[in-house]
Backbone bond lengths (Angstrom), bond angles and torsions (degrees), N, CA, C in turn:
res aa  C-N    CA-C-N  psi(-1)  N-CA   C-N-CA  omega(-1)  CA-C   N-CA-C  phi
1 M - - - 1.435 - - 1.542 109.75 -
2 C 1.310 118.27 -42.10 1.436 120.40 -174.50 1.523 110.62 -111.40
3 Q 1.297 117.80 26.72 1.473 119.81 -177.96 1.511 109.42 -77.63
4 G 1.333 114.34 162.52 1.442 117.63 178.83 1.513 113.69 129.97
5 F 1.289 117.12 -8.57 1.469 121.07 178.44 1.505 107.14 -109.51
6 S 1.319 117.61 95.73 1.461 119.77 -176.95 1.507 112.19 -82.09
7 L 1.306 118.35 -32.40 1.466 122.87 -179.37 1.513 108.33 -133.15
8 F 1.318 116.42 118.21 1.461 119.69 -178.06 1.516 108.45 -86.75
9 S 1.307 116.44 86.52 1.465 119.67 -176.79 1.532 110.96 -107.68
10 Q 1.292 118.67 -12.28 1.463 120.68 -177.11 1.513 110.37 -134.03
11 M 1.316 114.82 157.51 1.443 122.43 172.78 1.528 108.57 -109.05
12 F 1.328 116.06 152.22 1.446 121.79 -177.77 1.524 111.07 -137.98
13 M 1.328 114.84 141.04 1.442 120.12 168.48 1.520 105.56 -105.96
14 I 1.316 114.59 120.92 1.455 121.19 -179.72 1.519 106.74 -103.86
15 N 1.328 116.35 122.27 1.431 122.19 -176.56 1.531 109.14 -112.44
16 L 1.332 116.47 110.74 1.464 122.75 178.82 1.522 109.37 -99.27
17 N 1.314 117.77 130.83 1.463 123.12 176.22 1.536 106.72 -119.27
18 Y 1.338 115.78 124.80 1.465 119.72 -179.82 1.526 108.90 -75.20
19 I 1.317 114.38 135.29 1.477 120.78 176.46 1.542 109.21 -122.42
20 A 1.318 116.14 20.19 1.461 123.81 174.82 1.517 109.15 -132.91
21 S 1.305 116.60 172.26 1.459 120.06 179.55 1.533 110.49 -68.06
22 L 1.299 115.17 153.84 1.468 119.37 177.94 1.534 110.92 -62.84
23 E 1.324 118.62 -27.85 1.463 122.50 175.75 1.538 109.78 -59.40
24 K 1.313 116.58 -46.16 1.470 120.32 -179.97 1.533 110.09 -69.83
25 I 1.307 118.25 -39.68 1.454 121.74 177.86 1.515 110.10 -62.27
26 D 1.356 117.78 -47.28 1.437 122.53 -179.25 1.536 112.77 -60.30
27 A 1.318 116.41 -32.33 1.470 120.12 178.26 1.525 112.71 -64.71
28 C 1.327 117.06 -21.66 1.469 122.45 178.89 1.523 113.84 -101.68
29 M 1.317 117.26 -1.23 1.467 120.54 -170.11 1.528 112.93 -67.04
30 K 1.318 119.39 -36.03 1.477 120.70 179.73 1.526 110.68 -60.02
31 E 1.320 117.69 -48.97 1.459 121.50 178.36 1.533 111.04 -64.81
32 H 1.326 116.77 -36.30 1.465 120.90 178.59 1.531 110.61 -63.04
33 M 1.340 115.62 -39.85 1.493 119.86 -179.43 1.526 110.47 -68.27
34 V 1.344 118.41 -34.79 1.467 121.28 174.39 1.512 110.10 -60.34
35 F 1.326 116.67 -44.93 1.459 122.13 177.30 1.517 111.51 -60.72
36 L 1.355 117.48 -48.82 1.450 121.23 179.27 1.518 112.02 -58.03
37 N 1.321 116.20 -48.03 1.465 120.39 -179.11 1.528 112.38 -60.62
38 A 1.330 117.61 -38.50 1.464 120.73 178.23 1.543 109.71 -64.78
39 C 1.316 117.25 -39.11 1.462 120.94 -179.77 1.526 110.64 -71.12
40 Y 1.326 117.65 -31.80 1.468 120.34 174.76 1.543 111.01 -68.59
41 R 1.328 116.24 -40.03 1.482 119.42 178.38 1.514 111.19 -61.11
42 E 1.315 116.41 -35.37 1.486 121.46 -179.92 1.516 111.57 -87.49
43 R 1.340 117.57 4.42 1.470 124.43 177.91 1.531 111.57 59.15
44 L 1.307 116.67 33.46 1.461 121.18 174.29 1.522 109.87 -87.08
45 F 1.320 116.86 -37.62 1.454 122.56 179.22 1.501 110.26 -100.90
46 I 1.350 115.98 138.43 1.442 123.04 -178.88 1.531 111.25 -97.24
47 V 1.335 114.91 -47.10 1.461 121.47 -178.59 1.525 107.37 -157.47
48 S 1.353 115.37 150.67 1.472 119.63 176.80 1.501 108.51 -151.73
49 G 1.329 115.28 161.16 1.453 118.93 176.29 1.509 111.89 178.98
50 R 1.321 114.41 169.58 1.456 122.06 178.93 1.504 110.18 -78.05
51 K 1.337 115.51 148.09 1.475 119.49 171.95 1.524 108.99 -75.34
52 V 1.295 115.79 156.69 1.453 123.48 174.69 1.523 107.41 -124.14
53 P 1.342 118.03 113.48 1.456 127.82 2.68 1.532 110.29 -68.14
54 R 1.332 117.39 166.87 1.459 123.67 -172.70 1.523 110.71 -76.15
55 T 1.319 115.56 82.73 1.453 121.95 177.67 1.524 112.50 -115.28
56 G 1.325 116.17 4.67 1.449 122.41 -178.18 1.487 110.84 162.05
57 G 1.351 116.13 -154.16 1.445 120.42 179.46 1.506 110.88 -150.21
58 I 1.338 114.35 166.80 1.458 122.71 178.58 1.521 107.95 -125.98
59 I 1.312 116.70 137.47 1.471 123.51 175.44 1.510 108.70 -129.53
60 L 1.314 118.13 128.64 1.474 121.74 167.28 1.480 107.55 -97.63
61 A 1.336 116.30 125.18 1.478 121.84 -175.53 1.527 110.03 -131.87
62 Q 1.311 115.43 166.55 1.452 121.05 171.08 1.520 107.95 -126.54
63 G 1.345 114.68 144.63 1.458 118.98 -177.18 1.506 111.96 -169.10
64 S 1.322 113.80 177.41 1.471 119.74 -176.15 1.526 113.64 -83.22
65 S 1.369 116.82 -26.42 1.455 119.10 179.38 1.522 109.63 -161.36
66 K 1.327 115.17 159.57 1.468 120.61 176.44 1.503 110.38 -60.86
67 E 1.316 116.81 -38.45 1.486 121.51 179.80 1.517 110.99 -61.65
68 A 1.365 116.46 -42.31 1.454 120.71 -179.80 1.521 111.00 -65.34
69 V 1.327 117.35 -40.91 1.454 121.63 178.97 1.510 110.47 -64.32
70 E 1.319 117.76 -47.69 1.458 120.49 -178.90 1.526 112.34 -66.74
71 A 1.337 116.99 -35.71 1.446 120.53 176.44 1.535 110.55 -64.01
72 L 1.334 116.96 -39.83 1.447 121.20 177.49 1.531 110.46 -63.29
73 M 1.324 116.73 -45.33 1.458 120.10 179.53 1.494 113.63 -61.76
74 R 1.307 117.11 -31.10 1.474 120.86 -179.40 1.532 111.92 -74.49
75 T 1.313 118.05 -9.08 1.488 119.78 179.30 1.504 112.18 -84.29
76 I 1.329 118.05 -14.83 1.476 118.73 -176.95 1.507 111.46 -79.13
77 H 1.325 114.75 150.82 1.469 120.80 -177.59 1.532 111.39 -58.07
78 L 1.320 116.79 -42.53 1.456 120.16 -177.87 1.541 110.18 -57.83
79 W 1.301 117.74 -39.39 1.460 121.59 179.47 1.526 109.52 -68.59
80 R 1.350 116.25 -43.53 1.467 119.74 -176.61 1.528 112.73 -63.18
81 T 1.329 118.69 -20.22 1.433 120.43 177.22 1.534 111.87 -73.90
82 G 1.346 116.46 -17.97 1.452 120.58 -177.59 1.524 113.47 82.46
83 W 1.352 115.92 7.23 1.469 118.74 -173.97 1.512 115.15 -82.73
84 P 1.326 120.82 -31.00 1.475 116.63 174.56 1.524 108.46 -102.91
85 S 1.319 115.82 147.25 1.457 118.68 166.34 1.532 105.72 -95.03
86 L 1.328 116.32 155.16 1.449 120.50 -173.82 1.527 109.74 -127.35
87 R 1.310 115.75 138.14 1.451 121.34 171.96 1.512 106.57 -138.76
88 S 1.325 117.01 134.30 1.466 118.48 178.04 1.522 109.12 -126.86
89 S 1.328 113.82 148.15 1.464 121.55 178.06 1.519 106.19 -126.98
90 S 1.332 114.33 136.31 1.478 120.39 179.19 1.509 110.28 -98.63
91 F 1.307 115.57 144.77 1.458 119.79 172.85 1.545 108.93 -153.62
92 R 1.304 116.56 153.40 1.474 121.92 176.07 1.536 105.71 -96.34
93 H 1.330 115.45 124.38 1.449 117.58 -179.48 1.530 109.43 -73.84
94 R 1.317 113.93 135.70 1.454 120.71 -178.15 1.510 111.45 -108.60
95 S 1.325 115.72 -40.63 1.444 119.54 -179.73 1.523 108.16 -144.57
96 H 1.329 115.48 161.43 1.453 119.86 -179.03 1.548 109.13 -159.00
97 F 1.300 114.69 164.49 1.437 121.10 177.41 1.521 108.42 -67.36
98 R 1.287 118.61 140.97 1.478 122.51 -174.20 1.496 115.74 -48.60
99 T 1.333 118.53 -44.25 1.459 120.00 -173.75 1.514 112.50 -71.68
100 S 1.314 119.46 -9.59 1.467 120.54 178.74 1.521 112.18 -86.75
101 R 1.316 119.10 -4.51 1.467 121.97 -176.53 1.539 113.43 -54.11
102 G 1.305 117.76 -43.14 1.451 121.11 -178.41 1.521 114.01 -63.96
103 F 1.310 117.25 -20.60 1.455 121.46 -178.19 1.518 112.63 -89.75
104 L 1.318 117.19 -26.73 1.454 119.97 -174.06 1.520 110.86 -95.82
105 K 1.310 115.32 133.39 1.468 121.03 175.27 1.508 107.56 -101.77
106 S 1.307 116.74 133.27 1.453 121.66 -179.93 1.495 110.51 -107.75
107 R 1.339 115.67 161.09 1.450 120.48 176.64 1.482 110.41 -73.73
């Protein structure tokens, strides 16, 4: 489900903005959580959560390229509805809190 990142050389902040009602978003949330959990099992996603106020969500991910991350995000049901807009930013992690070491893969 979350395949496509062969080399985790970059980190990404994925910014989702809802462009539909929360009722429509909530109707897709169960399937979205299945997707998120699969990506966590494969260590593609580091952390995710809802924005406050609830206008979208943020995901920190690791992957081989921005294109691979965005292609992965487009496979989820929530994206296919056209209800969230997506923006991702790439960065190379330089430092992190000690307990996060087990989650991050380095080159």
